[in-house]
N, CA and C atoms as a LAMMPS dump frame, in Angstrom:
ITEM: TIMESTEP
0
ITEM: NUMBER OF ATOMS
468
ITEM: BOX BOUNDS ff ff ff
-5.0000000000000000e+02 5.0000000000000000e+02
-5.0000000000000000e+02 5.0000000000000000e+02
-5.0000000000000000e+02 5.0000000000000000e+02
ITEM: ATOMS id mol type element x y z
1 1 1 N -316.639 367.937 -9.471
2 1 2 C -317.667 368.497 -10.403
3 1 3 C -319.067 368.123 -9.767
4 2 1 N -319.866 369.181 -9.613
5 2 2 C -321.322 368.872 -9.1
6 2 3 C -322.274 368.547 -10.3
7 3 1 N -323.321 367.862 -9.867
8 3 2 C -324.28 367.605 -10.883
9 3 3 C -325.592 368.299 -10.377
10 4 1 N -326.465 368.86 -11.166
11 4 2 C -327.781 369.55 -10.695
12 4 3 C -328.802 368.936 -11.54
13 5 1 N -330.002 368.886 -11.156
14 5 2 C -331.178 368.449 -11.838
15 5 3 C -332.167 369.527 -11.692
16 6 1 N -332.908 369.844 -12.661
17 6 2 C -334.084 370.777 -12.631
18 6 3 C -335.537 369.992 -12.934
19 7 1 N -336.423 369.786 -11.892
20 7 2 C -337.539 369.047 -11.929
21 7 3 C -338.826 370.081 -11.911
22 8 1 N -340.305 370.065 -12.459
23 8 2 C -341.528 370.832 -12.342
24 8 3 C -342.826 370.157 -11.844
25 9 1 N -344.527 370.19 -9.969
26 9 2 C -345.794 369.663 -9.468
27 9 3 C -346.805 370.439 -9.926
28 10 1 N -347.059 370.446 -11.09
29 10 2 C -346.341 371.125 -12.087
30 10 3 C -345.189 371.673 -11.342
31 11 1 N -344.11 371.174 -11.284
32 11 2 C -342.952 371.634 -10.537
33 11 3 C -341.8 371.694 -11.463
34 12 1 N -340.876 372.544 -11.441
35 12 2 C -339.618 372.613 -11.823
36 12 3 C -338.581 372.503 -10.8
37 13 1 N -337.694 371.605 -10.904
38 13 2 C -336.893 371.309 -9.737
39 13 3 C -335.356 371.292 -10.159
40 14 1 N -334.452 371.951 -9.526
41 14 2 C -333.045 371.893 -9.899
42 14 3 C -332.35 370.946 -8.958
43 15 1 N -331.494 370.063 -9.33
44 15 2 C -330.844 369.11 -8.457
45 15 3 C -329.533 369.061 -8.605
46 16 1 N -328.716 369.025 -7.608
47 16 2 C -327.248 369.024 -7.543
48 16 3 C -326.581 367.675 -7.106
49 17 1 N -325.704 367.036 -7.869
50 17 2 C -325.214 365.906 -7.442
51 17 3 C -323.652 365.835 -7.465
52 18 1 N -323.045 364.704 -7.003
53 18 2 C -321.625 364.436 -7.119
54 18 3 C -321.478 363.271 -7.851
55 19 1 N -320.571 363.116 -8.9
56 19 2 C -320.467 361.876 -9.902
57 19 3 C -320.391 360.688 -9.095
58 20 1 N -319.634 360.501 -8.025
59 20 2 C -319.459 359.151 -7.416
60 20 3 C -320.696 358.816 -6.649
61 21 1 N -321.446 359.702 -6.117
62 21 2 C -322.682 359.3 -5.206
63 21 3 C -323.844 359.033 -5.949
64 22 1 N -324.064 359.41 -7.271
65 22 2 C -325.163 359.324 -8.105
66 22 3 C -326.404 359.842 -7.346
67 23 1 N -326.232 360.896 -6.267
68 23 2 C -327.393 361.37 -5.668
69 23 3 C -327.522 362.793 -6.113
70 24 1 N -328.527 363.204 -6.605
71 24 2 C -328.754 364.561 -6.986
72 24 3 C -329.68 365.308 -6.07
73 25 1 N -329.355 366.452 -5.575
74 25 2 C -330.058 367.294 -4.682
75 25 3 C -330.812 368.388 -5.299
76 26 1 N -332.062 368.603 -4.892
77 26 2 C -332.873 369.662 -5.544
78 26 3 C -332.096 371.065 -5.269
79 27 1 N -331.92 371.802 -6.294
80 27 2 C -331.371 373.108 -6.255
81 27 3 C -332.571 374.17 -6.306
82 28 1 N -332.928 374.564 -5.122
83 28 2 C -334.126 375.362 -4.904
84 28 3 C -334.014 376.688 -5.697
85 29 1 N -332.73 377.324 -5.872
86 29 2 C -332.821 378.501 -6.6
87 29 3 C -332.981 378.413 -8.13
88 30 1 N -332.947 377.066 -8.653
89 30 2 C -333.336 377.031 -10.004
90 30 3 C -334.573 376.164 -10.283
91 31 1 N -335.428 376.09 -9.161
92 31 2 C -336.626 375.193 -9.332
93 31 3 C -337.833 375.833 -8.752
94 32 1 N -338.925 375.275 -9.049
95 32 2 C -340.146 375.881 -8.461
96 32 3 C -341.139 374.824 -8.321
97 33 1 N -342.171 375.018 -7.403
98 33 2 C -343.215 374.007 -7.09
99 33 3 C -344.524 374.955 -7.171
100 34 1 N -345.311 374.811 -8.29
101 34 2 C -346.42 375.724 -8.488
102 34 3 C -347.487 374.789 -8.763
103 35 1 N -348.899 375.423 -8.583
104 35 2 C -350.109 374.583 -8.719
105 35 3 C -351.101 375.44 -9.25
106 36 1 N -352.288 374.887 -9.67
107 36 2 C -353.384 375.669 -10.236
108 36 3 C -354.537 374.715 -9.842
109 37 1 N -355.581 375.368 -9.193
110 37 2 C -356.775 374.728 -8.634
111 37 3 C -358.046 375.385 -9.069
112 38 1 N -358.997 374.521 -9.429
113 38 2 C -360.208 375.139 -9.987
114 38 3 C -361.039 375.632 -8.646
115 39 1 N -361.496 376.894 -8.774
116 39 2 C -362.269 377.434 -7.591
117 39 3 C -363.795 377.725 -8.233
118 40 1 N -364.598 376.97 -7.355
119 40 2 C -366.1 376.964 -7.629
120 40 3 C -366.34 376.627 -9.145
121 41 1 N -365.437 375.753 -9.786
122 41 2 C -365.61 375.294 -11.108
123 41 3 C -365.678 376.426 -12.271
124 42 1 N -365.447 377.744 -11.87
125 42 2 C -365.611 378.807 -12.859
126 42 3 C -364.313 379.613 -12.88
127 43 1 N -363.224 379.347 -12.119
128 43 2 C -362.057 380.162 -12.245
129 43 3 C -360.916 379.143 -11.681
130 44 1 N -359.675 379.719 -11.932
131 44 2 C -358.423 379.004 -11.525
132 44 3 C -357.586 379.91 -10.351
133 45 1 N -357.248 379.28 -9.298
134 45 2 C -356.361 379.971 -8.336
135 45 3 C -354.863 379.209 -8.598
136 46 1 N -353.961 380.032 -8.799
137 46 2 C -352.642 379.618 -8.895
138 46 3 C -351.841 379.933 -7.731
139 47 1 N -350.77 379.19 -7.508
140 47 2 C -349.974 379.452 -6.188
141 47 3 C -348.613 378.81 -6.323
142 48 1 N -347.809 378.876 -5.412
143 48 2 C -346.495 378.256 -5.244
144 48 3 C -346.293 377.831 -3.821
145 49 1 N -345.369 377.05 -3.594
146 49 2 C -344.694 376.608 -2.356
147 49 3 C -343.168 377.044 -2.562
148 50 1 N -342.822 377.852 -1.78
149 50 2 C -341.44 378.602 -1.897
150 50 3 C -340.456 377.775 -1.226
151 51 1 N -340.719 376.95 -0.242
152 51 2 C -339.647 376.181 0.374
153 51 3 C -340.012 374.719 0.278
154 52 1 N -338.884 374.028 -0.272
155 52 2 C -338.903 372.559 -0.458
156 52 3 C -337.527 372.041 -0.498
157 53 1 N -337.401 370.78 -0.549
158 53 2 C -336.128 370.016 -0.653
159 53 3 C -336.384 368.889 -1.167
160 54 1 N -335.212 368.066 -1.689
161 54 2 C -335.391 366.741 -2.335
162 54 3 C -334.244 366.169 -2.805
163 55 1 N -334.25 364.905 -3.306
164 55 2 C -333.132 364.378 -3.958
165 55 3 C -333.541 363.159 -4.876
166 56 1 N -332.686 362.871 -5.67
167 56 2 C -332.965 361.755 -6.74
168 56 3 C -331.639 360.942 -6.668
169 57 1 N -331.783 359.583 -6.42
170 57 2 C -330.615 358.716 -6.534
171 57 3 C -330.813 357.81 -7.628
172 58 1 N -329.746 357.827 -8.516
173 58 2 C -329.897 357.042 -9.731
174 58 3 C -328.502 356.334 -10.131
175 59 1 N -328.664 355.022 -10.581
176 59 2 C -327.523 354.246 -11.005
177 59 3 C -327.249 354.443 -12.374
178 60 1 N -328.27 354.927 -13.222
179 60 2 C -328.023 355.014 -14.675
180 60 3 C -327.926 356.488 -15.053
181 61 1 N -327.348 356.715 -16.246
182 61 2 C -327.308 358.035 -16.873
183 61 3 C -328.745 358.61 -17.269
184 62 1 N -329.59 357.718 -17.657
185 62 2 C -330.979 358.072 -18.044
186 62 3 C -331.883 358.182 -16.991
187 63 1 N -331.649 357.968 -15.663
188 63 2 C -332.402 358.199 -14.506
189 63 3 C -333.451 357.008 -14.354
190 64 1 N -333.393 355.85 -15.352
191 64 2 C -334.415 354.82 -15.238
192 64 3 C -334.208 354.294 -13.779
193 65 1 N -335.38 353.968 -13.061
194 65 2 C -335.378 353.28 -11.929
195 65 3 C -334.765 354.099 -10.737
196 66 1 N -334.783 355.474 -10.958
197 66 2 C -334.218 356.343 -9.938
198 66 3 C -335.217 356.465 -8.652
199 67 1 N -334.571 356.596 -7.582
200 67 2 C -335.417 356.893 -6.328
201 67 3 C -335.483 358.309 -6.004
202 68 1 N -336.637 358.853 -5.834
203 68 2 C -337.08 360.174 -5.573
204 68 3 C -337.629 360.432 -4.228
205 69 1 N -337.051 361.357 -3.583
206 69 2 C -337.73 361.919 -2.358
207 69 3 C -337.925 363.455 -2.401
208 70 1 N -339.024 363.86 -2.079
209 70 2 C -339.395 365.259 -2.07
210 70 3 C -340.234 365.707 -1.006
211 71 1 N -339.801 366.958 -0.297
212 71 2 C -340.549 367.488 0.793
213 71 3 C -340.872 368.944 0.655
214 72 1 N -342.075 369.184 0.888
215 72 2 C -342.592 370.658 0.69
216 72 3 C -343.059 371.192 2.108
217 73 1 N -342.438 372.345 2.444
218 73 2 C -342.923 373.011 3.656
219 73 3 C -344.217 373.837 3.212
220 74 1 N -345.343 373.237 3.847
221 74 2 C -346.695 373.715 3.52
222 74 3 C -346.915 375.268 3.94
223 75 1 N -346.156 375.625 5.013
224 75 2 C -346.24 376.991 5.459
225 75 3 C -345.702 378.035 4.526
226 76 1 N -345.032 377.506 3.538
227 76 2 C -344.563 378.509 2.424
228 76 3 C -345.528 378.659 1.394
229 77 1 N -346.745 378.182 1.405
230 77 2 C -347.712 378.404 0.322
231 77 3 C -347.987 379.944 0.038
232 78 1 N -348.131 380.279 -1.146
233 78 2 C -348.377 381.624 -1.557
234 78 3 C -349.254 381.665 -2.775
235 79 1 N -350.462 382.103 -2.645
236 79 2 C -351.335 382.2 -3.736
237 79 3 C -351.621 383.744 -3.985
238 80 1 N -350.917 384.555 -3.374
239 80 2 C -351.03 385.987 -3.661
240 80 3 C -352.095 386.691 -2.93
241 81 1 N -352.632 385.933 -1.92
242 81 2 C -353.714 386.36 -1.166
243 81 3 C -353.554 385.915 0.319
244 82 1 N -353.222 386.909 1.297
245 82 2 C -352.893 386.544 2.624
246 82 3 C -353.852 385.766 3.214
247 83 1 N -355.236 386.268 3.191
248 83 2 C -356.246 385.7 3.655
249 83 3 C -356.563 384.289 3.281
250 84 1 N -356.527 384.073 1.887
251 84 2 C -356.671 382.678 1.402
252 84 3 C -355.514 381.764 1.86
253 85 1 N -354.293 382.329 1.782
254 85 2 C -353.217 381.553 2.438
255 85 3 C -353.443 381.059 3.664
256 86 1 N -353.853 382.009 4.639
257 86 2 C -354.238 381.58 6.097
258 86 3 C -355.149 380.535 6.121
259 87 1 N -356.225 380.646 5.36
260 87 2 C -357.156 379.752 5.293
261 87 3 C -356.867 378.265 4.89
262 88 1 N -355.939 378.22 3.839
263 88 2 C -355.383 377.093 3.332
264 88 3 C -354.36 376.435 4.383
265 89 1 N -353.823 377.142 5.302
266 89 2 C -353.044 376.658 6.359
267 89 3 C -353.734 376.141 7.532
268 90 1 N -354.974 376.492 7.657
269 90 2 C -355.893 376.286 8.667
270 90 3 C -356.343 374.675 8.765
271 91 1 N -356.968 374.268 9.886
272 91 2 C -357.742 372.957 9.94
273 91 3 C -358.471 372.553 8.739
274 92 1 N -359.081 373.589 8.19
275 92 2 C -359.943 373.255 7.034
276 92 3 C -359.314 372.548 5.841
277 93 1 N -358.014 372.917 5.73
278 93 2 C -357.326 372.378 4.567
279 93 3 C -355.935 371.629 4.906
280 94 1 N -354.822 372.269 4.887
281 94 2 C -353.544 371.589 5.21
282 94 3 C -353.247 371.288 6.645
283 95 1 N -353.907 372.024 7.649
284 95 2 C -353.463 371.803 9.031
285 95 3 C -352.045 371.921 9.326
286 96 1 N -351.546 373.09 9.001
287 96 2 C -349.945 373.281 9.017
288 96 3 C -349.564 373.058 10.474
289 97 1 N -350.218 373.293 11.505
290 97 2 C -349.631 373.113 12.837
291 97 3 C -349.436 371.704 13.05
292 98 1 N -350.209 370.808 12.566
293 98 2 C -350.134 369.31 12.875
294 98 3 C -349.243 368.821 11.795
295 99 1 N -349.504 369.183 10.692
296 99 2 C -348.767 368.56 9.43
297 99 3 C -348.033 369.525 8.558
298 100 1 N -346.97 370.075 9.061
299 100 2 C -346.215 371.079 8.243
300 100 3 C -345.555 370.659 7.011
301 101 1 N -345.404 369.36 6.746
302 101 2 C -344.721 369.056 5.481
303 101 3 C -345.738 368.155 4.51
304 102 1 N -345.44 368.205 3.331
305 102 2 C -346.084 367.37 2.311
306 102 3 C -344.941 366.526 1.785
307 103 1 N -344.987 365.378 1.694
308 103 2 C -343.768 364.37 1.329
309 103 3 C -344.181 363.414 0.193
310 104 1 N -343.178 363.317 -0.735
311 104 2 C -343.456 362.332 -1.782
312 104 3 C -342.213 361.429 -1.804
313 105 1 N -342.515 360.089 -1.792
314 105 2 C -341.447 359.104 -1.902
315 105 3 C -341.835 358.07 -3.041
316 106 1 N -340.98 358.086 -3.993
317 106 2 C -341.18 357.35 -5.176
318 106 3 C -341.192 355.861 -5.02
319 107 1 N -341.988 355.022 -5.857
320 107 2 C -341.961 353.658 -5.678
321 107 3 C -341.454 353.11 -7.037
322 108 1 N -341.583 353.906 -8.1
323 108 2 C -340.971 353.444 -9.45
324 108 3 C -340.881 354.751 -10.314
325 109 1 N -339.816 354.631 -11.183
326 109 2 C -339.613 355.718 -12.115
327 109 3 C -339.251 354.984 -13.33
328 110 1 N -340.084 354.921 -14.367
329 110 2 C -339.902 354.22 -15.49
330 110 3 C -339.91 355.088 -16.831
331 111 1 N -338.888 354.775 -17.67
332 111 2 C -338.836 355.356 -18.963
333 111 3 C -339.913 354.967 -19.787
334 112 1 N -340.705 355.921 -20.528
335 112 2 C -341.657 355.359 -21.43
336 112 3 C -341.211 355.392 -22.82
337 113 1 N -340.756 356.469 -23.33
338 113 2 C -340.414 356.735 -24.746
339 113 3 C -339.673 358.059 -24.753
340 114 1 N -338.493 358.001 -25.327
341 114 2 C -337.8 359.342 -25.543
342 114 3 C -337.451 359.902 -24.234
343 115 1 N -337.959 361.218 -24.035
344 115 2 C -337.648 361.886 -22.818
345 115 3 C -338.834 361.894 -21.792
346 116 1 N -339.759 360.849 -22.079
347 116 2 C -341.005 360.883 -21.271
348 116 3 C -340.872 359.676 -20.246
349 117 1 N -341.293 359.963 -19
350 117 2 C -341.173 358.911 -17.915
351 117 3 C -342.577 358.83 -17.07
352 118 1 N -342.806 357.807 -16.443
353 118 2 C -343.911 357.719 -15.288
354 118 3 C -343.28 357.575 -14.074
355 119 1 N -343.713 358.492 -13.156
356 119 2 C -343.23 358.513 -11.86
357 119 3 C -344.403 357.941 -10.983
358 120 1 N -344.13 356.825 -10.093
359 120 2 C -345.277 356.525 -9.188
360 120 3 C -344.622 356.578 -7.712
361 121 1 N -345.461 356.991 -6.738
362 121 2 C -345.042 357.062 -5.468
363 121 3 C -346.166 357.289 -4.525
364 122 1 N -345.662 357.411 -3.147
365 122 2 C -346.546 357.706 -2.134
366 122 3 C -346.444 359.304 -1.735
367 123 1 N -347.635 360.004 -1.772
368 123 2 C -347.748 361.267 -1.343
369 123 3 C -348.492 361.336 -0.013
370 124 1 N -347.653 361.913 1.022
371 124 2 C -348.122 362.087 2.357
372 124 3 C -348.624 363.387 2.625
373 125 1 N -349.871 363.595 3.019
374 125 2 C -350.299 364.986 3.206
375 125 3 C -351.366 364.836 4.356
376 126 1 N -351.326 365.694 5.379
377 126 2 C -352.108 365.56 6.558
378 126 3 C -352.185 364.206 7.17
379 127 1 N -351.092 363.6 7.106
380 127 2 C -350.859 362.175 7.772
381 127 3 C -351.594 361.065 6.972
382 128 1 N -351.948 361.451 5.737
383 128 2 C -352.546 360.435 4.922
384 128 3 C -351.707 360.102 3.718
385 129 1 N -351.47 358.778 3.419
386 129 2 C -350.71 358.476 2.307
387 129 3 C -351.482 358.003 1.152
388 130 1 N -351.282 358.474 -0.028
389 130 2 C -351.992 358.125 -1.28
390 130 3 C -351.016 357.715 -2.234
391 131 1 N -351.311 356.795 -3.085
392 131 2 C -350.469 356.579 -4.249
393 131 3 C -350.815 357.285 -5.367
394 132 1 N -349.851 357.928 -6.077
395 132 2 C -350.082 358.861 -7.149
396 132 3 C -349.249 358.489 -8.257
397 133 1 N -349.618 358.784 -9.523
398 133 2 C -348.758 358.556 -10.716
399 133 3 C -348.821 359.819 -11.407
400 134 1 N -347.568 360.281 -11.768
401 134 2 C -347.265 361.582 -12.409
402 134 3 C -346.368 361.277 -13.717
403 135 1 N -346.723 362.216 -14.605
404 135 2 C -346.067 362.287 -15.943
405 135 3 C -344.727 363.191 -15.896
406 136 1 N -343.645 362.626 -16.231
407 136 2 C -342.493 363.458 -16.221
408 136 3 C -341.789 363.758 -17.724
409 137 1 N -341.235 364.671 -17.786
410 137 2 C -340.493 365.235 -19.086
411 137 3 C -339.071 365.466 -18.587
412 138 1 N -338.092 364.842 -19.247
413 138 2 C -336.737 364.94 -18.824
414 138 3 C -336.17 365.924 -19.927
415 139 1 N -335.729 367.113 -19.447
416 139 2 C -335.233 368.145 -20.358
417 139 3 C -333.922 367.885 -20.772
418 140 1 N -333.094 367.113 -20.229
419 140 2 C -331.687 366.909 -20.569
420 140 3 C -330.788 367.119 -19.518
421 141 1 N -329.464 367.053 -19.753
422 141 2 C -328.424 367.333 -18.728
423 141 3 C -327.363 368.18 -19.546
424 142 1 N -326.838 369.212 -18.753
425 142 2 C -325.832 370.114 -19.214
426 142 3 C -324.759 370.582 -18.224
427 143 1 N -323.714 370.961 -18.671
428 143 2 C -322.666 371.429 -17.776
429 143 3 C -322.75 372.918 -17.649
430 144 1 N -322.893 373.602 -16.522
431 144 2 C -322.947 375.073 -16.501
432 144 3 C -321.643 375.702 -16.51
433 145 1 N -321.515 377.081 -16.46
434 145 2 C -320.375 377.807 -16.672
435 145 3 C -319.329 377.49 -15.431
436 146 1 N -319.935 376.961 -14.403
437 146 2 C -319.165 376.699 -13.158
438 146 3 C -318.492 375.336 -13.132
439 147 1 N -318.912 374.502 -14.09
440 147 2 C -318.435 373.023 -14.146
441 147 3 C -319.449 372.069 -13.536
442 148 1 N -320.556 372.6 -13.104
443 148 2 C -321.645 371.746 -12.47
444 148 3 C -322.512 371.151 -13.519
445 149 1 N -322.795 369.792 -13.352
446 149 2 C -323.589 369.132 -14.207
447 149 3 C -325.01 369.381 -13.601
448 150 1 N -325.891 369.794 -14.541
449 150 2 C -327.265 370.057 -14.352
450 150 3 C -328.303 369.176 -15.145
451 151 1 N -329.274 368.613 -14.556
452 151 2 C -330.429 367.922 -15.366
453 151 3 C -331.631 368.519 -15.104
454 152 1 N -332.66 368.456 -16.015
455 152 2 C -333.745 369.222 -15.862
456 152 3 C -335.029 368.149 -16.021
457 153 1 N -335.99 368.39 -15.276
458 153 2 C -337.214 367.688 -15.271
459 153 3 C -338.472 368.635 -15.105
460 154 1 N -339.633 368.205 -15.718
461 154 2 C -340.905 368.775 -15.442
462 154 3 C -341.792 367.668 -15.067
463 155 1 N -342.374 367.899 -13.972
464 155 2 C -343.401 366.863 -13.4
465 155 3 C -344.786 367.475 -13.513
466 156 1 N -345.795 366.835 -13.94
467 156 2 C -347.144 367.149 -14.005
468 156 3 C -347.914 366.121 -13.423
């Protein structure tokens, strides 16, 4: 029986696991990594990263103290505007040729109350590591029609 988790940077991620290993792998077909950025403080620009992978390793059913690894292919950025996307991939922003990946490695995943968690970790972008803290909502776990166990998360 497979297990699957769905997470959201604002990201919604799907993760697949095997019961013995307690490792859940991101199910890209049931997940998304999207973002919204203020532009000139007067409008918002939305976009997605379409290529990513990751996993969660957990010893507990409620995912407390889980270890999370997530990797985004920066070249897969899409804001709906090819010129803007090319600029974002350039040296001015992400510098995709030198730094093609954005990586997140958790340092803690703590349950706050109910289905709310706090996720802390190191975000690596353009070769620079920054500590970040993210709010997580656990949507629950369910078995799909194929017998796979799926779990869902939204990360903001």
